[in-house]
C-alpha atoms as a printed R data frame, in Angstrom:
    type eleno elety resid chain resno       x      y       z
1   ATOM     1    CA   MET     A     1  76.456 77.115  76.950
2   ATOM     2    CA   LYS     A     2  79.730 76.103  77.951
3   ATOM     3    CA   VAL     A     3  80.415 74.474  81.230
4   ATOM     4    CA   ILE     A     4  83.903 74.292  82.849
5   ATOM     5    CA   LYS     A     5  84.314 70.817  83.934
6   ATOM     6    CA   ILE     A     6  86.137 71.066  87.472
7   ATOM     7    CA   ALA     A     7  85.613 68.612  90.332
8   ATOM     8    CA   SER     A     8  82.680 69.929  92.446
9   ATOM     9    CA   VAL     A     9  85.134 70.078  95.484
10  ATOM    10    CA   ALA     A    10  87.769 72.131  93.457
11  ATOM    11    CA   VAL     A    11  84.868 74.491  92.606
12  ATOM    12    CA   ALA     A    12  83.846 74.720  96.035
13  ATOM    13    CA   ALA     A    13  87.237 75.554  97.130
14  ATOM    14    CA   LEU     A    14  87.530 78.201  94.666
15  ATOM    15    CA   VAL     A    15  84.466 80.120  95.534
16  ATOM    16    CA   GLY     A    16  84.309 79.388  99.384
17  ATOM    17    CA   VAL     A    17  80.686 77.820  99.226
18  ATOM    18    CA   GLY     A    18  79.235 74.405  99.399
19  ATOM    19    CA   SER     A    19  80.047 71.617  97.139
20  ATOM    20    CA   ALA     A    20  76.970 71.833  94.866
21  ATOM    21    CA   VAL     A    21  78.360 74.433  92.484
22  ATOM    22    CA   ALA     A    22  78.530 74.647  88.974
23  ATOM    23    CA   PHE     A    23  80.460 77.105  86.745
24  ATOM    24    CA   ALA     A    24  78.925 78.373  83.907
25  ATOM    25    CA   GLU     A    25  79.758 81.017  81.202
26  ATOM    26    CA   ASP     A    26  76.005 82.046  80.750
27  ATOM    27    CA   CYS     A    27  74.112 81.846  83.796
28  ATOM    28    CA   ALA     A    28  70.556 83.634  83.592
29  ATOM    29    CA   GLY     A    29  69.140 84.526  87.064
30  ATOM    30    CA   GLY     A    30  71.418 82.024  88.587
31  ATOM    31    CA   VAL     A    31  70.160 79.108  86.706
32  ATOM    32    CA   CYS     A    32  72.069 77.161  84.312
33  ATOM    33    CA   ALA     A    33  71.951 73.426  82.834
34  ATOM    34    CA   LEU     A    34  73.282 72.202  86.078
35  ATOM    35    CA   GLY     A    35  71.278 74.270  88.115
36  ATOM    36    CA   ALA     A    36  68.585 71.669  87.731
37  ATOM    37    CA   LYS     A    37  70.432 69.260  89.899
38  ATOM    38    CA   ALA     A    38  69.450 69.208  93.501
39  ATOM    39    CA   GLY     A    39  70.585 72.270  95.569
40  ATOM    40    CA   ALA     A    40  73.285 73.188  92.816
41  ATOM    41    CA   THR     A    41  74.201 76.904  92.587
42  ATOM    42    CA   CYS     A    42  74.896 78.230  89.437
43  ATOM    43    CA   VAL     A    43  78.071 80.479  89.450
44  ATOM    44    CA   ALA     A    44  79.479 82.561  86.450
45  ATOM    45    CA   ALA     A    45  83.042 81.579  85.365
46  ATOM    46    CA   PRO     A    46  85.543 84.131  86.067
47  ATOM    47    CA   LYS     A    47  87.950 85.150  83.408
48  ATOM    48    CA   GLU     A    48  90.886 85.741  85.888
49  ATOM    49    CA   ALA     A    49  90.600 82.286  88.177
50  ATOM    50    CA   VAL     A    50  92.540 82.296  91.362
51  ATOM    51    CA   VAL     A    51  92.650 80.364  94.715
52  ATOM    52    CA   ASN     A    52  93.746 81.466  98.035
53  ATOM    53    CA   THR     A    53  95.812 79.481 100.588
54  ATOM    54    CA   GLU     A    54  93.151 77.634 102.393
55  ATOM    55    CA   GLY     A    55  91.345 76.701  98.674
56  ATOM    56    CA   LEU     A    56  94.743 75.481  97.714
57  ATOM    57    CA   ALA     A    57  95.344 73.363 100.925
58  ATOM    58    CA   THR     A    58  91.696 71.889 100.228
59  ATOM    59    CA   LEU     A    59  92.521 71.101  96.766
60  ATOM    60    CA   ILE     A    60  95.647 69.271  97.633
61  ATOM    61    CA   GLN     A    61  94.233 67.421 100.797
62  ATOM    62    CA   SER     A    62  91.248 66.435  98.929
63  ATOM    63    CA   LYS     A    63  93.145 64.293  96.297
64  ATOM    64    CA   VAL     A    64  91.473 66.296  93.462
65  ATOM    65    CA   PRO     A    65  93.678 65.440  90.228
66  ATOM    66    CA   LEU     A    66  95.597 68.766  89.615
67  ATOM    67    CA   LYS     A    67  98.816 69.769  88.021
68  ATOM    68    CA   LEU     A    68 100.506 72.142  90.129
69  ATOM    69    CA   PHE     A    69 103.371 74.305  88.899
70  ATOM    70    CA   ASP     A    70 106.064 76.636  90.476
71  ATOM    71    CA   ALA     A    71 106.773 79.263  87.455
72  ATOM    72    CA   ARG     A    72 109.970 80.420  89.404
73  ATOM    73    CA   SER     A    73 113.190 79.835  87.181
74  ATOM    74    CA   GLY     A    74 116.795 80.889  87.646
75  ATOM    75    CA   LYS     A    75 118.152 82.614  90.645
76  ATOM    76    CA   TYR     A    76 114.435 83.144  91.502
77  ATOM    77    CA   ASP     A    77 113.836 79.334  92.421
78  ATOM    78    CA   ASP     A    78 115.078 78.451  95.661
79  ATOM    79    CA   GLY     A    79 114.136 74.912  95.447
80  ATOM    80    CA   GLN     A    80 111.298 75.217  97.858
81  ATOM    81    CA   ARG     A    81 108.044 73.693  96.587
82  ATOM    82    CA   ILE     A    82 104.634 73.299  97.642
83  ATOM    83    CA   PRO     A    83 104.212 69.576  98.045
84  ATOM    84    CA   GLY     A    84 103.349 67.835  94.724
85  ATOM    85    CA   ALA     A    85 104.566 71.102  92.706
86  ATOM    86    CA   GLN     A    86 106.852 70.742  89.821
87  ATOM    87    CA   GLN     A    87 108.965 73.592  88.406
88  ATOM    88    CA   LEU     A    88 107.482 74.838  84.826
89  ATOM    89    CA   SER     A    89 108.375 78.458  83.664
90  ATOM    90    CA   ALA     A    90 106.239 80.728  81.361
91  ATOM    91    CA   ASP     A    91 109.055 80.467  78.685
92  ATOM    92    CA   ALA     A    92 109.293 76.650  78.635
93  ATOM    93    CA   ASP     A    93 109.147 74.981  75.216
94  ATOM    94    CA   GLU     A    94 105.694 73.996  73.942
95  ATOM    95    CA   ALA     A    95 106.872 70.339  73.945
96  ATOM    96    CA   VAL     A    96 107.965 70.338  77.680
97  ATOM    97    CA   ILE     A    97 104.547 71.734  78.684
98  ATOM    98    CA   THR     A    98 102.663 69.374  76.509
99  ATOM    99    CA   THR     A    99 104.943 66.632  78.209
100 ATOM   100    CA   ALA     A   100 103.854 67.986  81.755
101 ATOM   101    CA   ILE     A   101 100.229 68.429  81.112
102 ATOM   102    CA   PRO     A   102  99.186 66.308  78.124
103 ATOM   103    CA   ASP     A   103  95.491 66.585  79.033
104 ATOM   104    CA   LYS     A   104  94.215 70.287  77.970
105 ATOM   105    CA   SER     A   105  91.288 70.074  80.444
106 ATOM   106    CA   ALA     A   106  93.416 69.096  83.794
107 ATOM   107    CA   LEU     A   107  93.015 71.138  86.539
108 ATOM   108    CA   VAL     A   108  96.087 73.283  86.622
109 ATOM   109    CA   VAL     A   109  97.369 75.627  89.373
110 ATOM   110    CA   THR     A   110 100.474 77.763  89.008
111 ATOM   111    CA   TYR     A   111 102.169 80.079  91.571
112 ATOM   112    CA   CYS     A   112 105.618 81.829  91.858
113 ATOM   113    CA   ALA     A   113 107.240 83.814  94.889
114 ATOM   114    CA   GLY     A   114 104.353 86.166  95.965
115 ATOM   115    CA   VAL     A   115 101.660 88.774  95.130
116 ATOM   116    CA   LYS     A   116 104.379 90.824  93.519
117 ATOM   117    CA   CYS     A   117 106.025 88.124  91.528
118 ATOM   118    CA   PRO     A   118 104.421 87.991  87.774
119 ATOM   119    CA   ALA     A   119 105.794 84.670  86.797
120 ATOM   120    CA   SER     A   120 102.679 82.615  87.728
121 ATOM   121    CA   LYS     A   121 100.322 84.889  85.856
122 ATOM   122    CA   ALA     A   122 102.603 85.072  83.075
123 ATOM   123    CA   LEU     A   123 102.523 80.921  82.946
124 ATOM   124    CA   ALA     A   124  98.676 81.079  83.594
125 ATOM   125    CA   ASP     A   125  98.410 83.254  80.317
126 ATOM   126    CA   ARG     A   126 100.759 81.202  78.301
127 ATOM   127    CA   LEU     A   127  98.789 77.814  79.430
128 ATOM   128    CA   LYS     A   128  95.611 79.616  78.376
129 ATOM   129    CA   LYS     A   129  96.919 80.655  74.891
130 ATOM   130    CA   LEU     A   130  97.823 77.039  74.561
131 ATOM   131    CA   GLY     A   131  94.153 75.974  74.868
132 ATOM   132    CA   TYR     A   132  94.496 74.573  78.479
133 ATOM   133    CA   SER     A   133  91.109 75.442  79.993
134 ATOM   134    CA   ASN     A   134  91.300 74.959  83.633
135 ATOM   135    CA   VAL     A   135  94.297 77.071  84.772
136 ATOM   136    CA   ILE     A   136  93.904 78.510  88.295
137 ATOM   137    CA   GLU     A   137  96.464 81.029  89.474
138 ATOM   138    CA   TYR     A   138  97.894 81.049  93.156
139 ATOM   139    CA   PRO     A   139  98.888 84.672  93.609
140 ATOM   140    CA   GLN     A   140  99.989 84.546  97.220
141 ATOM   141    CA   GLY     A   141 102.709 81.819  96.065
142 ATOM   142    CA   ILE     A   142 105.502 80.194  98.247
143 ATOM   143    CA   ALA     A   143 105.621 83.261 100.470
144 ATOM   144    CA   GLY     A   144 101.581 82.933 101.437
145 ATOM   145    CA   TRP     A   145 102.011 79.220 101.703
146 ATOM   146    CA   LEU     A   146 105.039 79.509 104.079
147 ATOM   147    CA   GLU     A   147 103.561 82.442 105.979
148 ATOM   148    CA   ALA     A   148 100.126 80.408 106.619
149 ATOM   149    CA   GLY     A   149 102.606 77.918 108.394
150 ATOM   150    CA   LYS     A   150 102.198 74.959 105.424
151 ATOM   151    CA   ALA     A   151 104.713 72.346 104.780
152 ATOM   152    CA   VAL     A   152 107.109 72.650 101.695
153 ATOM   153    CA   ASP     A   153 109.247 70.215  99.933
154 ATOM   154    CA   LYS     A   154 112.788 71.016  98.781
155 ATOM   155    CA   LYS     A   155 114.547 69.754  95.890
């Protein structure tokens, strides 16, 4: 059984439950290797991991170590960033990606303009193909972040 190692607060933000949650690829009847821990709940790992606005805000506020990337580029990049985000496009050179994310098990969140923008999914898919194991997409993107009244940085 392979367990995806994500900080418990990150997992809680993703699934919207208490902090005692374990993601595992194979959970038989809700019990997995981590299920034996006091009060832990076992949740099957999603193939397409996404986070909503409040979940992402929780991750950022909790100081969980994560890499946050805005996948917009060229004319689509208006310079507004979710605090702590860096720009990284899906077509970036592999060396650029490796420099930006040296640890392939790091928690990585991608986003772009909004739900109709394909760039964040393209970046998330590229990272997974390169072997990154904890990649989450924030599909609401900068539009959802701003709509929720959250602060942005400007480059």
